[in-house]
C-alpha positions, 0 to 999 in steps of 0.5 A: 273588479272580479266578475262572478258569472251566476249562470256558470256557478249555477251550472257548476253547483247544481248541475240541473240544466236550468238557468233559473235561480229558484228555491231557497236551497238552490240559493243557499248552494250558490251563496255558499259557493260565492262566499268561498270565492269571496274569501280568496279575493284581496281586500278592496276588491269589487265583486260583480255578481253577473245575472246576465245569463240568468232568466228568473230569480225568485224572492227566496233565492234573491233573499238567500243569495243577494240579501244574505251576502249584503248583510254579511258583507256589511257586518264585516264577515268578508273583510274589506270587499264590495259587492255590486250587481250587473246584467239585471233584467226588470223582473230580477230587479224587482225580486231582489229589491223586495228582498233587500228592502225587507231587511233594510239593505241596499246594493249598487247595480251597474246598468248596461250603460255602465252607470251605477244605480242604487237598488234597495232601501236607503234613506233620502239624505244618504241617497242625496249624498250618494248622488253627489259622489256619483256626479263628482266621482270622489269626494272628501268630507270637507268638499261635501261640507262645502258643496252642501253647506253642512257642518264637517261632522255631518258630512263625515258621518254621511260618508262614513255611513255610505262606506259602512253600507259598502256603497262607496269605496274609501281610500286614504290620500295625502292632501295639503300635507295631511292624510284625508279619507276620500270616498268614491263610487264603486 
């Protein structure tokens, strides 16, 4: 996992002495720096955006940084990578969640206790599937099908949709003599 300290990036890019992420132009400068750095990361890497030393993030900055990064991530602009958020306080969560929900996006947040929670917009059946993955750690479509009493194609579609939204990792494993996709939490 690569940790991007947003406070450090703020100091390097804006040089203004603030620890607040406010205004769309500030957000754009930070996002562009993050994008340059993300492109140097290897495929499969989880990028953690660390907000722990940031005081405030307003809606326009949350939209410019988080919502645009997630939107571009799921469109494939950064390759096979993942983004999660860490160190968020309640006010930051609120502005980021509104920015994500307005665009129908979601991201995983690692809490101070180390557990992963969802922030943003995701339909209930995918939330249910994500909860199962977080309880089990990782799962195949066959295992999900058995646990939820679904058809295999329903399980596979749910898992694929979570992967496309970059909310779970997908790896290929050899099991029982054949290749199978395994979906796991970030």
